[in-house]
PDBQT receptor file of N, H, CA, C and O in Angstrom, charges set to zero:
ATOM      1  N   UNK A   1     -20.141  -6.576  -4.356  1.00  0.00    +0.000 N 
ATOM      2  CA  UNK A   1     -20.916  -5.708  -5.381  1.00  0.00    +0.000 C 
ATOM      3  C   UNK A   1     -20.218  -6.366  -6.713  1.00  0.00    +0.000 C 
ATOM      4  O   UNK A   1     -20.702  -7.128  -7.550  1.00  0.00    +0.000 OA
ATOM      5  N   UNK A   2     -18.691  -5.705  -6.593  1.00  0.00    +0.000 N 
ATOM      6  H   UNK A   2     -18.298  -5.086  -5.914  1.00  0.00    +0.000 HD
ATOM      7  CA  UNK A   2     -18.314  -6.126  -7.768  1.00  0.00    +0.000 C 
ATOM      8  C   UNK A   2     -18.224  -7.182  -8.484  1.00  0.00    +0.000 C 
ATOM      9  O   UNK A   2     -18.259  -7.256  -9.712  1.00  0.00    +0.000 OA
ATOM     10  N   UNK A   3     -18.051  -8.402  -7.364  1.00  0.00    +0.000 N 
ATOM     11  H   UNK A   3     -18.022  -8.343  -6.366  1.00  0.00    +0.000 HD
ATOM     12  CA  UNK A   3     -18.147  -9.983  -7.741  1.00  0.00    +0.000 C 
ATOM     13  C   UNK A   3     -19.625 -10.027  -8.620  1.00  0.00    +0.000 C 
ATOM     14  O   UNK A   3     -19.587 -10.542  -9.737  1.00  0.00    +0.000 OA
ATOM     15  N   UNK A   4     -20.589  -9.622  -8.236  1.00  0.00    +0.000 N 
ATOM     16  H   UNK A   4     -20.620  -9.204  -7.329  1.00  0.00    +0.000 HD
ATOM     17  CA  UNK A   4     -21.856  -9.782  -9.021  1.00  0.00    +0.000 C 
ATOM     18  C   UNK A   4     -22.117  -8.898 -10.129  1.00  0.00    +0.000 C 
ATOM     19  O   UNK A   4     -22.959  -9.160 -10.988  1.00  0.00    +0.000 OA
ATOM     20  N   UNK A   5     -21.319  -7.720 -10.124  1.00  0.00    +0.000 N 
ATOM     21  H   UNK A   5     -20.635  -7.508  -9.426  1.00  0.00    +0.000 HD
ATOM     22  CA  UNK A   5     -21.263  -6.851 -11.841  1.00  0.00    +0.000 C 
ATOM     23  C   UNK A   5     -20.205  -7.720 -12.775  1.00  0.00    +0.000 C 
ATOM     24  O   UNK A   5     -20.381  -7.868 -13.984  1.00  0.00    +0.000 OA
ATOM     25  N   UNK A   6     -19.240  -8.196 -12.148  1.00  0.00    +0.000 N 
ATOM     26  H   UNK A   6     -19.097  -8.075 -11.166  1.00  0.00    +0.000 HD
ATOM     27  CA  UNK A   6     -18.773  -8.983 -12.947  1.00  0.00    +0.000 C 
ATOM     28  C   UNK A   6     -19.003 -10.196 -14.125  1.00  0.00    +0.000 C 
ATOM     29  O   UNK A   6     -18.493 -10.517 -15.198  1.00  0.00    +0.000 OA
ATOM     30  N   UNK A   7     -20.298 -10.742 -13.071  1.00  0.00    +0.000 N 
ATOM     31  H   UNK A   7     -20.713 -10.481 -12.199  1.00  0.00    +0.000 HD
ATOM     32  CA  UNK A   7     -20.915 -11.955 -13.756  1.00  0.00    +0.000 C 
ATOM     33  C   UNK A   7     -22.103 -11.273 -14.514  1.00  0.00    +0.000 C 
ATOM     34  O   UNK A   7     -23.009 -12.041 -14.835  1.00  0.00    +0.000 OA
ATOM     35  N   UNK A   8     -22.240 -10.004 -14.839  1.00  0.00    +0.000 N 
ATOM     36  H   UNK A   8     -21.503  -9.380 -14.578  1.00  0.00    +0.000 HD
ATOM     37  CA  UNK A   8     -23.574  -9.546 -15.677  1.00  0.00    +0.000 C 
ATOM     38  C   UNK A   8     -22.638  -9.536 -16.629  1.00  0.00    +0.000 C 
ATOM     39  O   UNK A   8     -21.414  -9.629 -16.539  1.00  0.00    +0.000 OA
ATOM     40  N   UNK A   9     -23.719  -9.349 -18.041  1.00  0.00    +0.000 N 
ATOM     41  H   UNK A   9     -24.713  -9.273 -18.114  1.00  0.00    +0.000 HD
ATOM     42  CA  UNK A   9     -23.345  -9.572 -19.511  1.00  0.00    +0.000 C 
ATOM     43  C   UNK A   9     -22.888  -8.207 -19.717  1.00  0.00    +0.000 C 
ATOM     44  O   UNK A   9     -23.226  -7.385 -18.865  1.00  0.00    +0.000 OA
ATOM     45  N   UNK A  10     -21.961  -7.703 -21.000  1.00  0.00    +0.000 N 
ATOM     46  H   UNK A  10     -21.686  -8.371 -21.692  1.00  0.00    +0.000 HD
ATOM     47  CA  UNK A  10     -21.558  -6.620 -21.002  1.00  0.00    +0.000 C 
ATOM     48  C   UNK A  10     -22.425  -5.906 -21.558  1.00  0.00    +0.000 C 
ATOM     49  O   UNK A  10     -21.907  -4.803 -21.730  1.00  0.00    +0.000 OA
ATOM     50  N   UNK A  11     -23.946  -5.919 -22.116  1.00  0.00    +0.000 N 
ATOM     51  H   UNK A  11     -24.366  -6.815 -21.976  1.00  0.00    +0.000 HD
ATOM     52  CA  UNK A  11     -24.909  -5.284 -22.719  1.00  0.00    +0.000 C 
ATOM     53  C   UNK A  11     -25.440  -4.448 -21.306  1.00  0.00    +0.000 C 
ATOM     54  O   UNK A  11     -25.509  -3.219 -21.338  1.00  0.00    +0.000 OA
ATOM     55  N   UNK A  12     -25.765  -5.129 -20.207  1.00  0.00    +0.000 N 
ATOM     56  H   UNK A  12     -25.709  -6.127 -20.181  1.00  0.00    +0.000 HD
ATOM     57  CA  UNK A  12     -26.230  -4.540 -19.129  1.00  0.00    +0.000 C 
ATOM     58  C   UNK A  12     -25.207  -3.605 -18.460  1.00  0.00    +0.000 C 
ATOM     59  O   UNK A  12     -25.504  -2.658 -17.731  1.00  0.00    +0.000 OA
ATOM     60  N   UNK A  13     -24.096  -3.952 -18.765  1.00  0.00    +0.000 N 
ATOM     61  H   UNK A  13     -23.855  -4.722 -19.356  1.00  0.00    +0.000 HD
ATOM     62  CA  UNK A  13     -23.265  -2.780 -17.963  1.00  0.00    +0.000 C 
ATOM     63  C   UNK A  13     -23.024  -1.387 -18.658  1.00  0.00    +0.000 C 
ATOM     64  O   UNK A  13     -22.810  -0.359 -18.016  1.00  0.00    +0.000 OA
ATOM     65  N   UNK A  14     -23.085  -1.459 -20.152  1.00  0.00    +0.000 N 
ATOM     66  H   UNK A  14     -23.258  -2.294 -20.673  1.00  0.00    +0.000 HD
ATOM     67  CA  UNK A  14     -23.492  -0.477 -20.683  1.00  0.00    +0.000 C 
ATOM     68  C   UNK A  14     -24.245   0.221 -20.869  1.00  0.00    +0.000 C 
ATOM     69  O   UNK A  14     -24.120   1.368 -21.298  1.00  0.00    +0.000 OA
ATOM     70  N   UNK A  15     -25.516  -0.543 -20.478  1.00  0.00    +0.000 N 
ATOM     71  H   UNK A  15     -25.618  -1.475 -20.130  1.00  0.00    +0.000 HD
ATOM     72  CA  UNK A  15     -26.724   0.453 -20.553  1.00  0.00    +0.000 C 
ATOM     73  C   UNK A  15     -26.826   0.978 -19.087  1.00  0.00    +0.000 C 
ATOM     74  O   UNK A  15     -27.902   1.463 -18.737  1.00  0.00    +0.000 OA
ATOM     75  N   UNK A  16     -26.096   0.937 -18.466  1.00  0.00    +0.000 N 
ATOM     76  H   UNK A  16     -25.222   0.543 -18.750  1.00  0.00    +0.000 HD
ATOM     77  CA  UNK A  16     -25.935   1.642 -16.847  1.00  0.00    +0.000 C 
ATOM     78  C   UNK A  16     -25.297   3.130 -16.957  1.00  0.00    +0.000 C 
ATOM     79  O   UNK A  16     -24.167   3.390 -17.370  1.00  0.00    +0.000 OA
ATOM     80  N   UNK A  17     -26.143   3.924 -16.556  1.00  0.00    +0.000 N 
ATOM     81  H   UNK A  17     -27.061   3.712 -16.220  1.00  0.00    +0.000 HD
ATOM     82  CA  UNK A  17     -25.513   5.201 -16.428  1.00  0.00    +0.000 C 
ATOM     83  C   UNK A  17     -24.216   5.315 -15.856  1.00  0.00    +0.000 C 
ATOM     84  O   UNK A  17     -23.222   5.808 -16.389  1.00  0.00    +0.000 OA
ATOM     85  N   UNK A  18     -24.341   4.694 -14.451  1.00  0.00    +0.000 N 
ATOM     86  H   UNK A  18     -25.148   4.294 -14.018  1.00  0.00    +0.000 HD
ATOM     87  CA  UNK A  18     -23.289   4.737 -13.617  1.00  0.00    +0.000 C 
ATOM     88  C   UNK A  18     -22.590   3.291 -13.354  1.00  0.00    +0.000 C 
ATOM     89  O   UNK A  18     -23.148   2.198 -13.451  1.00  0.00    +0.000 OA
ATOM     90  N   UNK A  19     -21.268   3.537 -13.007  1.00  0.00    +0.000 N 
ATOM     91  H   UNK A  19     -20.815   4.424 -12.928  1.00  0.00    +0.000 HD
ATOM     92  CA  UNK A  19     -20.887   2.021 -12.575  1.00  0.00    +0.000 C 
ATOM     93  C   UNK A  19     -20.832   1.500 -11.477  1.00  0.00    +0.000 C 
ATOM     94  O   UNK A  19     -20.595   2.136 -10.450  1.00  0.00    +0.000 OA
ATOM     95  N   UNK A  20     -21.060   0.147 -11.525  1.00  0.00    +0.000 N 
ATOM     96  H   UNK A  20     -21.252  -0.370 -12.359  1.00  0.00    +0.000 HD
ATOM     97  CA  UNK A  20     -21.742  -0.533 -10.158  1.00  0.00    +0.000 C 
ATOM     98  C   UNK A  20     -20.528  -0.085  -9.251  1.00  0.00    +0.000 C 
ATOM     99  O   UNK A  20     -19.438   0.213  -9.738  1.00  0.00    +0.000 OA
ATOM    100  N   UNK A  21     -20.827  -0.055  -7.739  1.00  0.00    +0.000 N 
ATOM    101  H   UNK A  21     -21.713  -0.297  -7.343  1.00  0.00    +0.000 HD
ATOM    102  CA  UNK A  21     -20.212  -0.038  -6.707  1.00  0.00    +0.000 C 
ATOM    103  C   UNK A  21     -18.731  -0.382  -6.634  1.00  0.00    +0.000 C 
ATOM    104  O   UNK A  21     -18.334  -1.499  -6.967  1.00  0.00    +0.000 OA
ATOM    105  N   UNK A  22     -18.184   0.256  -6.344  1.00  0.00    +0.000 N 
ATOM    106  H   UNK A  22     -18.507   1.163  -6.073  1.00  0.00    +0.000 HD
ATOM    107  CA  UNK A  22     -16.628  -0.508  -6.082  1.00  0.00    +0.000 C 
ATOM    108  C   UNK A  22     -15.786  -0.618  -7.223  1.00  0.00    +0.000 C 
ATOM    109  O   UNK A  22     -14.602  -0.912  -7.061  1.00  0.00    +0.000 OA
ATOM    110  N   UNK A  23     -16.336  -0.383  -8.553  1.00  0.00    +0.000 N 
ATOM    111  H   UNK A  23     -17.298  -0.145  -8.684  1.00  0.00    +0.000 HD
ATOM    112  CA  UNK A  23     -15.733  -0.262  -9.890  1.00  0.00    +0.000 C 
ATOM    113  C   UNK A  23     -14.804   0.517  -9.766  1.00  0.00    +0.000 C 
ATOM    114  O   UNK A  23     -13.708   0.053 -10.080  1.00  0.00    +0.000 OA
ATOM    115  N   UNK A  24     -14.832   1.645  -9.387  1.00  0.00    +0.000 N 
ATOM    116  H   UNK A  24     -15.722   2.022  -9.132  1.00  0.00    +0.000 HD
ATOM    117  CA  UNK A  24     -13.505   2.997  -9.208  1.00  0.00    +0.000 C 
ATOM    118  C   UNK A  24     -12.681   2.504  -8.526  1.00  0.00    +0.000 C 
ATOM    119  O   UNK A  24     -11.557   2.574  -9.025  1.00  0.00    +0.000 OA
ATOM    120  N   UNK A  25     -12.759   1.788  -7.125  1.00  0.00    +0.000 N 
ATOM    121  H   UNK A  25     -13.672   1.730  -6.720  1.00  0.00    +0.000 HD
ATOM    122  CA  UNK A  25     -11.849   1.280  -6.594  1.00  0.00    +0.000 C 
ATOM    123  C   UNK A  25     -11.028   0.419  -6.973  1.00  0.00    +0.000 C 
ATOM    124  O   UNK A  25      -9.832   0.568  -6.721  1.00  0.00    +0.000 OA
ATOM    125  N   UNK A  26     -11.560  -0.823  -7.756  1.00  0.00    +0.000 N 
ATOM    126  H   UNK A  26     -12.532  -0.944  -7.960  1.00  0.00    +0.000 HD
ATOM    127  CA  UNK A  26     -11.203  -1.695  -8.369  1.00  0.00    +0.000 C 
ATOM    128  C   UNK A  26     -10.161  -1.278  -9.806  1.00  0.00    +0.000 C 
ATOM    129  O   UNK A  26      -9.075  -1.757 -10.130  1.00  0.00    +0.000 OA
ATOM    130  N   UNK A  27     -10.847  -0.388 -10.353  1.00  0.00    +0.000 N 
ATOM    131  H   UNK A  27     -11.730   0.002 -10.089  1.00  0.00    +0.000 HD
ATOM    132  CA  UNK A  27      -9.494   0.261 -11.102  1.00  0.00    +0.000 C 
ATOM    133  C   UNK A  27      -8.683   0.948 -11.025  1.00  0.00    +0.000 C 
ATOM    134  O   UNK A  27      -7.810   1.005 -11.891  1.00  0.00    +0.000 OA
ATOM    135  N   UNK A  28      -8.695   1.751  -9.894  1.00  0.00    +0.000 N 
ATOM    136  H   UNK A  28      -9.404   1.705  -9.190  1.00  0.00    +0.000 HD
ATOM    137  CA  UNK A  28      -7.254   2.284  -9.493  1.00  0.00    +0.000 C 
ATOM    138  C   UNK A  28      -6.576   1.429  -8.848  1.00  0.00    +0.000 C 
ATOM    139  O   UNK A  28      -5.418   1.736  -8.564  1.00  0.00    +0.000 OA
ATOM    140  N   UNK A  29      -7.090   0.148  -8.444  1.00  0.00    +0.000 N 
ATOM    141  H   UNK A  29      -8.031  -0.101  -8.675  1.00  0.00    +0.000 HD
ATOM    142  CA  UNK A  29      -6.233  -1.216  -7.765  1.00  0.00    +0.000 C 
ATOM    143  C   UNK A  29      -5.277  -1.543  -9.024  1.00  0.00    +0.000 C 
ATOM    144  O   UNK A  29      -4.048  -1.495  -9.072  1.00  0.00    +0.000 OA
ATOM    145  N   UNK A  30      -6.098  -1.848  -9.911  1.00  0.00    +0.000 N 
ATOM    146  H   UNK A  30      -7.096  -1.887  -9.872  1.00  0.00    +0.000 HD
ATOM    147  CA  UNK A  30      -5.197  -2.627 -11.259  1.00  0.00    +0.000 C 
ATOM    148  C   UNK A  30      -4.532  -1.774 -12.074  1.00  0.00    +0.000 C 
ATOM    149  O   UNK A  30      -3.720  -2.162 -12.913  1.00  0.00    +0.000 OA
ATOM    150  N   UNK A  31      -4.917  -0.243 -11.825  1.00  0.00    +0.000 N 
ATOM    151  H   UNK A  31      -5.577   0.072 -11.143  1.00  0.00    +0.000 HD
ATOM    152  CA  UNK A  31      -4.011   0.736 -12.365  1.00  0.00    +0.000 C 
ATOM    153  C   UNK A  31      -2.657   0.784 -11.966  1.00  0.00    +0.000 C 
ATOM    154  O   UNK A  31      -1.639   0.689 -12.651  1.00  0.00    +0.000 OA
ATOM    155  N   UNK A  32      -2.821   0.967 -10.599  1.00  0.00    +0.000 N 
ATOM    156  H   UNK A  32      -3.648   1.044 -10.042  1.00  0.00    +0.000 HD
ATOM    157  CA  UNK A  32      -1.331   0.586  -9.630  1.00  0.00    +0.000 C 
ATOM    158  C   UNK A  32      -0.388  -0.251  -9.941  1.00  0.00    +0.000 C 
ATOM    159  O   UNK A  32       0.812   0.002 -10.054  1.00  0.00    +0.000 OA
ATOM    160  N   UNK A  33      -1.206  -1.783 -10.157  1.00  0.00    +0.000 N 
ATOM    161  H   UNK A  33      -2.180  -1.988 -10.065  1.00  0.00    +0.000 HD
ATOM    162  CA  UNK A  33      -0.492  -3.130 -10.474  1.00  0.00    +0.000 C 
ATOM    163  C   UNK A  33       0.145  -2.504 -11.833  1.00  0.00    +0.000 C 
ATOM    164  O   UNK A  33       1.369  -2.531 -11.965  1.00  0.00    +0.000 OA
ATOM    165  N   UNK A  34      -0.690  -1.933 -12.855  1.00  0.00    +0.000 N 
ATOM    166  H   UNK A  34      -1.684  -1.910 -12.748  1.00  0.00    +0.000 HD
ATOM    167  CA  UNK A  34      -0.216  -2.157 -14.225  1.00  0.00    +0.000 C 
ATOM    168  C   UNK A  34       1.048  -1.211 -14.363  1.00  0.00    +0.000 C 
ATOM    169  O   UNK A  34       1.924  -1.620 -15.124  1.00  0.00    +0.000 OA
ATOM    170  N   UNK A  35       1.281   0.147 -13.648  1.00  0.00    +0.000 N 
ATOM    171  H   UNK A  35       0.569   0.479 -13.029  1.00  0.00    +0.000 HD
ATOM    172  CA  UNK A  35       2.140   0.884 -13.540  1.00  0.00    +0.000 C 
ATOM    173  C   UNK A  35       3.264   0.401 -12.830  1.00  0.00    +0.000 C 
ATOM    174  O   UNK A  35       4.386   0.769 -13.178  1.00  0.00    +0.000 OA
ATOM    175  N   UNK A  36       3.081  -0.518 -11.705  1.00  0.00    +0.000 N 
ATOM    176  H   UNK A  36       2.170  -0.817 -11.423  1.00  0.00    +0.000 HD
ATOM    177  CA  UNK A  36       4.028  -0.983 -11.180  1.00  0.00    +0.000 C 
ATOM    178  C   UNK A  36       4.757  -1.858 -12.137  1.00  0.00    +0.000 C 
ATOM    179  O   UNK A  36       5.958  -1.651 -12.307  1.00  0.00    +0.000 OA
ATOM    180  N   UNK A  37       4.197  -2.749 -12.736  1.00  0.00    +0.000 N 
ATOM    181  H   UNK A  37       3.221  -2.917 -12.599  1.00  0.00    +0.000 HD
ATOM    182  CA  UNK A  37       4.699  -3.748 -13.750  1.00  0.00    +0.000 C 
ATOM    183  C   UNK A  37       5.428  -2.966 -15.016  1.00  0.00    +0.000 C 
ATOM    184  O   UNK A  37       6.516  -3.359 -15.435  1.00  0.00    +0.000 OA
ATOM    185  N   UNK A  38       4.848  -2.004 -15.504  1.00  0.00    +0.000 N 
ATOM    186  H   UNK A  38       3.963  -1.684 -15.163  1.00  0.00    +0.000 HD
ATOM    187  CA  UNK A  38       5.110  -1.477 -16.393  1.00  0.00    +0.000 C 
ATOM    188  C   UNK A  38       6.339  -0.413 -16.086  1.00  0.00    +0.000 C 
ATOM    189  O   UNK A  38       7.139  -0.144 -16.982  1.00  0.00    +0.000 OA
ATOM    190  N   UNK A  39       6.435   0.119 -14.904  1.00  0.00    +0.000 N 
ATOM    191  H   UNK A  39       5.785  -0.099 -14.175  1.00  0.00    +0.000 HD
ATOM    192  CA  UNK A  39       7.358   1.142 -14.425  1.00  0.00    +0.000 C 
ATOM    193  C   UNK A  39       7.203   2.506 -15.097  1.00  0.00    +0.000 C 
ATOM    194  O   UNK A  39       8.224   3.155 -15.324  1.00  0.00    +0.000 OA
ATOM    195  N   UNK A  40       5.936   3.019 -15.453  1.00  0.00    +0.000 N 
ATOM    196  H   UNK A  40       5.106   2.492 -15.269  1.00  0.00    +0.000 HD
ATOM    197  CA  UNK A  40       5.713   4.166 -15.843  1.00  0.00    +0.000 C 
ATOM    198  C   UNK A  40       4.119   4.355 -15.896  1.00  0.00    +0.000 C 
ATOM    199  O   UNK A  40       3.334   3.414 -16.007  1.00  0.00    +0.000 OA
ATOM    200  N   UNK A  41       3.713   5.856 -15.791  1.00  0.00    +0.000 N 
ATOM    201  H   UNK A  41       4.351   6.621 -15.701  1.00  0.00    +0.000 HD
ATOM    202  CA  UNK A  41       2.282   6.138 -15.589  1.00  0.00    +0.000 C 
ATOM    203  C   UNK A  41       1.560   5.651 -16.916  1.00  0.00    +0.000 C 
ATOM    204  O   UNK A  41       2.133   5.612 -18.005  1.00  0.00    +0.000 OA
ATOM    205  N   UNK A  42       0.283   5.297 -16.712  1.00  0.00    +0.000 N 
ATOM    206  H   UNK A  42      -0.182   5.329 -15.827  1.00  0.00    +0.000 HD
ATOM    207  CA  UNK A  42      -0.947   5.137 -17.997  1.00  0.00    +0.000 C 
ATOM    208  C   UNK A  42      -0.978   6.175 -18.451  1.00  0.00    +0.000 C 
ATOM    209  O   UNK A  42      -0.999   7.195 -17.763  1.00  0.00    +0.000 OA
ATOM    210  N   UNK A  43      -0.987   6.160 -19.734  1.00  0.00    +0.000 N 
ATOM    211  H   UNK A  43      -0.970   5.331 -20.293  1.00  0.00    +0.000 HD
ATOM    212  CA  UNK A  43      -1.257   7.624 -20.671  1.00  0.00    +0.000 C 
ATOM    213  C   UNK A  43      -2.728   8.029 -20.426  1.00  0.00    +0.000 C 
ATOM    214  O   UNK A  43      -3.172   9.176 -20.467  1.00  0.00    +0.000 OA
ATOM    215  N   UNK A  44      -3.445   6.828 -20.148  1.00  0.00    +0.000 N 
ATOM    216  H   UNK A  44      -3.084   5.896 -20.115  1.00  0.00    +0.000 HD
ATOM    217  CA  UNK A  44      -5.182   7.356 -20.181  1.00  0.00    +0.000 C 
ATOM    218  C   UNK A  44      -5.695   7.412 -18.942  1.00  0.00    +0.000 C 
ATOM    219  O   UNK A  44      -6.922   7.448 -18.859  1.00  0.00    +0.000 OA
ATOM    220  N   UNK A  45      -5.092   7.426 -18.018  1.00  0.00    +0.000 N 
ATOM    221  H   UNK A  45      -4.095   7.396 -18.086  1.00  0.00    +0.000 HD
ATOM    222  CA  UNK A  45      -5.287   7.352 -16.494  1.00  0.00    +0.000 C 
ATOM    223  C   UNK A  45      -6.409   8.453 -16.306  1.00  0.00    +0.000 C 
ATOM    224  O   UNK A  45      -7.540   8.161 -15.918  1.00  0.00    +0.000 OA
ATOM    225  N   UNK A  46      -5.995   9.788 -16.622  1.00  0.00    +0.000 N 
ATOM    226  H   UNK A  46      -5.076  10.025 -16.938  1.00  0.00    +0.000 HD
ATOM    227  CA  UNK A  46      -6.388  10.948 -16.486  1.00  0.00    +0.000 C 
ATOM    228  C   UNK A  46      -7.626  10.871 -17.093  1.00  0.00    +0.000 C 
ATOM    229  O   UNK A  46      -8.614  11.162 -16.419  1.00  0.00    +0.000 OA
ATOM    230  N   UNK A  47      -7.742  10.553 -18.171  1.00  0.00    +0.000 N 
ATOM    231  H   UNK A  47      -6.939  10.316 -18.718  1.00  0.00    +0.000 HD
ATOM    232  CA  UNK A  47      -9.068  10.482 -19.338  1.00  0.00    +0.000 C 
ATOM    233  C   UNK A  47     -10.222   9.440 -18.540  1.00  0.00    +0.000 C 
ATOM    234  O   UNK A  47     -11.411   9.671 -18.323  1.00  0.00    +0.000 OA
ATOM    235  N   UNK A  48      -9.483   8.329 -18.226  1.00  0.00    +0.000 N 
ATOM    236  H   UNK A  48      -8.517   8.142 -18.403  1.00  0.00    +0.000 HD
ATOM    237  CA  UNK A  48     -10.535   7.389 -17.385  1.00  0.00    +0.000 C 
ATOM    238  C   UNK A  48     -11.021   7.843 -16.375  1.00  0.00    +0.000 C 
ATOM    239  O   UNK A  48     -12.133   7.471 -15.999  1.00  0.00    +0.000 OA
ATOM    240  N   UNK A  49     -10.338   8.698 -15.747  1.00  0.00    +0.000 N 
ATOM    241  H   UNK A  49      -9.435   9.000 -16.053  1.00  0.00    +0.000 HD
ATOM    242  CA  UNK A  49     -10.916   9.365 -14.349  1.00  0.00    +0.000 C 
ATOM    243  C   UNK A  49     -11.959  10.156 -14.468  1.00  0.00    +0.000 C 
ATOM    244  O   UNK A  49     -12.828  10.134 -13.596  1.00  0.00    +0.000 OA
ATOM    245  N   UNK A  50     -12.054  10.964 -15.529  1.00  0.00    +0.000 N 
ATOM    246  H   UNK A  50     -11.348  10.982 -16.237  1.00  0.00    +0.000 HD
ATOM    247  CA  UNK A  50     -13.113  11.562 -16.072  1.00  0.00    +0.000 C 
ATOM    248  C   UNK A  50     -14.560  10.962 -15.912  1.00  0.00    +0.000 C 
ATOM    249  O   UNK A  50     -15.598  11.306 -15.346  1.00  0.00    +0.000 OA
ATOM    250  N   UNK A  51     -13.974   9.492 -16.973  1.00  0.00    +0.000 N 
ATOM    251  H   UNK A  51     -13.131   9.212 -17.432  1.00  0.00    +0.000 HD
ATOM    252  CA  UNK A  51     -14.958   8.960 -17.586  1.00  0.00    +0.000 C 
ATOM    253  C   UNK A  51     -15.974   8.064 -16.772  1.00  0.00    +0.000 C 
ATOM    254  O   UNK A  51     -17.144   7.831 -17.075  1.00  0.00    +0.000 OA
ATOM    255  N   UNK A  52     -15.368   7.677 -15.827  1.00  0.00    +0.000 N 
ATOM    256  H   UNK A  52     -14.418   7.866 -15.582  1.00  0.00    +0.000 HD
ATOM    257  CA  UNK A  52     -16.138   6.216 -15.018  1.00  0.00    +0.000 C 
ATOM    258  C   UNK A  52     -15.935   7.119 -13.721  1.00  0.00    +0.000 C 
ATOM    259  O   UNK A  52     -16.286   6.703 -12.617  1.00  0.00    +0.000 OA
TER     260      UNK A  52
């Protein structure tokens, strides 16, 4: 599902009320990787949790 969603045009993503299945898990995975490399927590992580 995530792979198919990644090939969709941005305007299609923005028109959806709900994120495609798997996006939340993918976002969390990338947040962990970014925080690991940056060696600190992302400030916007809590805000994004409420939005997506």
